[in-house]
N, C-alpha and C positions, 0 to 999 in steps of 0.2 A: 499595225495590230488588227488581227482578224476579228469580226464582231463576236465570235465566241470567247476569244481571249479577253477582250473587252468587257464582256460581260462578266466573266469569270472575276477579272480584276475587281470589278465594281462590287461585286458580292463580297469579296474579301475586304475591302475597305470600308464597306457601309456596314456589314453585318458580322461578319467574323472578329475582325479586329477590335470592335468595340465591345463584342461579347467576351474576347479573351481578356480584355482591360477591366472590365468590370468583375470578371471571375478572379482576377489578380488582385483587384483592390478588396474583393470580399474575403479571400483567403487572407491577404494581409491583415485585415480588420480583423477577422477571428482568431488570429494568433496573437495578437496584441492585446486582446482581453485577458486581464490577470487571472491566473487561476493557480490551484494549489500545486501543480507540476512546475511550472514557471516559477511561482515563488520559492519552492524548495530547491529547486536547482540552484537559482540566483543566491539564496540565503547560503547555502553549503559553500559555494564558488567564494563567497567573501568571507565566510567564518569558520571553515572545517578546522583551521589550526587552534581554535579554542575549544573544539568539542571533546568532551570527556567521556560521555555517553551517546551511542548512536542506537537508535530504534528502528527496526525494520520489519516489515511484516505487511499483512493486508488490513482491511478495515478494524479487525479486532485490535490491532495495534494503533492504529489510526486514532481511534476514540477511546481505548481503554488505557493508554499511557499517555500522561501529560508532563513533560519534562519540567514544568515550572515547580513540580514539587520535589525534583531530585536535588540533592545537596551538591551536586556537581553540575557542570554546565552540559545540558544535554539536547538533543535534538530528535524530533520524531520525522523520519523519513518514509513512513508506510504511506501506502495509497489504497484506493479501494481495490479487491481482487488481486493485489501484487503478488505475484509467485516468485519463486526463490531465483528464477530467470534473470527478474528484474531488481530483486533484492541485491544479487549477485553483481548486476551491472552497475548499481548505484554505489554499493560498497567499493567496488574496483575504481570507478571513476574518480572518487575522493578520499581513499585510504591512504595515498601517498601524501596527501596534504592534511593528515592527521596526527601530528607528532603528540597530542596530548591525549589522545584516544586511550582509554582504560577499560571500557566494557562496549561490547555489541549485544544488544537485545533482539533476538529473532522471535518473532512470533511463529510458533508452529500450529496451525489450526488444524482441524479433522482432516481437511481436504490436501492439505500443503505437499505431503509426499507425493500425491497422485496429481497435482495441480499444473496448469498451462493456461494462461490467459487465452492464447490463439485459439484454443479448441473449447472455450467457454463463451457463455451470452455476453461477457465482458470484454471479446476480442477489440473491439473499437477503441478501447483505451491504449492499446500498444502505439498509436500515432502520437499520445502525448509525450512518450519517452523519446521518440524520434525528433518530434518537433521541437520539445522544451529542455529534454536532457542531452540532447545530441548523440543518441544512440544511431547504429546503422543497421537495425534489422529490417529485414523485407525492403530495403531501400528502393526497389523498382515496383513495388505492389502500392496502387494509389490508395488503397483503403487503409493503409498503415501510415500514410504519409501527408494526406491531405484533409484538412477539416470540411472541405466541399465535397467529399466523397458521397455524402448521403443525399445532397441535393433536395433536401426536403424543406417545408416551408419554416420549421423551426430553426434551422441553420440558416436560413436567408435572413431570418428576423435577427439572429444573434448577429449576423454580419452587419446589419444596417445599425445596430446597436452600438457594436465595436467601431464603425465608420464615424458615428456621431460622436463617441467617446474620444476619438482621435482629434475631431474638429473641436473637441472642448465644449460640446453642446449637450453631454450626457456622461454620467460617471457609470460605467458598466464594470462589473467584476464578479467572479467567480471563485474568489478566495473564500474559502471557508474554514481557516485554520488561525489559530493564534501564532504570536513570533516565534513559538518553539515546535511549529509543526503540527500541533494536536488539533484533531478536529472537533467543531465548536458546536455542532448542532443537535448532537444526542444528549440532551438534558432531561431530568426529571420533569421538568416545566413542559417539554416537548412531547413526552411520552403520550402515545396514543392510548385510548382506553383499553382497545383491544391488542396491547403490545405484546402478549405472549403468543410468538409466532413459531415456537420451538418445534412442534411437530411438523409444520410445513417446511421450515427451513433445514432442518435435518434430513428431512426425506428428499428435498431438493438436492442436497449435497449428496447425499447416498446415490442419486440417480447421475449427478456428474462425475462422481468417481467411477460409477459403472460403466456410463460411457465413454470414458477416457481412459480407461484401466488399461495400463500397457507397462510391461516390464522394463522397456527401456526408457521411458519417462521418468519412472521411479528413481533409476539408477542415474538419469541425467540430473535429477533434483538433488540425489544425494551427492554428486559430483559439485554441484554450484553450493551447497553447504560445507562439504568439505574444504573446498578452497577456501572460503571465508574463515572458517575455522583454523586452517593451516597458516594462513597470512596473519591471521589475528595471533596465533601462537608465536609466530617469529617476531612480532613486535611487543610481546608480553600483554597481550590484549586477551582479557577474558571474554568469553560468551557465554550468555543465558538463553536457553532454548527455554521458552515459555509457552504453556497451555494456558489461555485466559479463561476466567470464570464462565460457566455455562448455566442457563437456566435448567432445572430438572427435566422440565418437557423436551428439551433439546436433547438432553443427555440419554433420555429413555428411548430417542427414535434413532439413535445413532446405530449404523450396523457394527456390530460387534467385531468382526474380523478385520474391517476397515480401521477400526479404532485400535485394535491390537497392533496391526502394521504402522500405525501412526507411533505408538509408544515404542516399537521396537526401532523405527526410524531415529528416535531420538536417543535411545539408550545407547544404539551403536557409537554415537559419538562421544557419549560421556564414557565409554569403555576404551576407546581408542586415543583420545585427546586429554591431557591434563589441564586444559584451560576452558573444558566445557561443563556446565552445569545444566540440569534440567528441573525445572519447577512446574509440577501439575497442578494448577489451582481450578481445574475444570469443575470438580465437585466440592469446592472448599467451603464449608458450613458456615463460615463467617461474612459470606455474600449471601444477602437476603434478597427478596422481592423489590425491595426498596432500591437497591444497588444497580438493577437493570434497565437499560433502555428498551431493548427487546429480549429475545431468549439467547442471543449470542454476542451482544455488547453491552457493555456497562454505560451506565448514566454519568452525569459529573459527580454525583456522590460517591458510586462505586469506583469510577476512576481515580478519585482523589486517595480512597483507601487501598486501591490496587498499586498505584504508583508509589505511594508511602511504603507500601510493603516490599516492593524491588528496590526501594532505595535503601531500606533496612539491610536487605541482603547484601547489596554492593558495600554499603557503610561497615556492615560487620564482618565482611570477609568469611561468609558461610562455607561449610565444608562442601566440597563437590558431590553432593548426593542429591538423589531426587527426593523430593517432598512435596506433600501437599500442604501441610500445616506447620511450616517453618516457623511462623511467629505466633503460635497458637498461645503461647503465655507472655506475649509481649502485651504490657498493658498499657503502652501509648496509644493504643487504637482501640 
């Protein structure tokens, strides 16, 4: 062996191999930290057959719908910034294992028809669907497949905590949902004093829509929704398209043209499919300041109220018409 080859071999064995081993252990440790994505995938894998109501969507559904209050067995499979592409993925992964399914609740936020995680500030969440749900999107792009892609100090701190957890020396978890998949932290008790961020959030969403506006993406989202609806219809499953309650500051800042397109997006499916109902609670006067965590999410009080409204819709088999105040005269609330 020449001196150069010997030198290179020593570098590999002394530096590169240990570095690769440390990276592999760190990546494994990060992946083993419990989180909402892993929890929901594991829960659905084990319990799909019993699910009668499946909720899908982004954070508005994650925090505004608590299946604990459903009369039927429900589960919340929503995640932060979850676009229709990933609603579609989760639905397709588990629908064949859901013989008891009766309703699918689909959150349709202001940005939903135009939305795509990959082109948003939340793009990094795609890796969780690959790592924990077993999707195959962008399989060869490291940023969508590895926890260590960021290579920053917080990531390595989490890796250390994950490794200590594997050794039984620490209990690290990122699970922030209850046993039915509902997000736990948006409570009235936890609400900030300056909780009304409606003008800022709606303006941010207006900008995101403008920057990502593309007819092909809107059509793609329509196809994702349509396949969910069509497959549900074939199984006798009803689909509720839901626009959640919004605080007045958020509503007043929404771009009116985009808002009309969102409503048109929903009414299209109501007209085309008999198993679809659309309920717009966005300016429902029954939701007051006390019910909100911030301008576009409910707190625990509002969530209970909203979930019971949805449950009443399903229990009473309401007619498939758009409504804002379906339960206006319901005295039980």
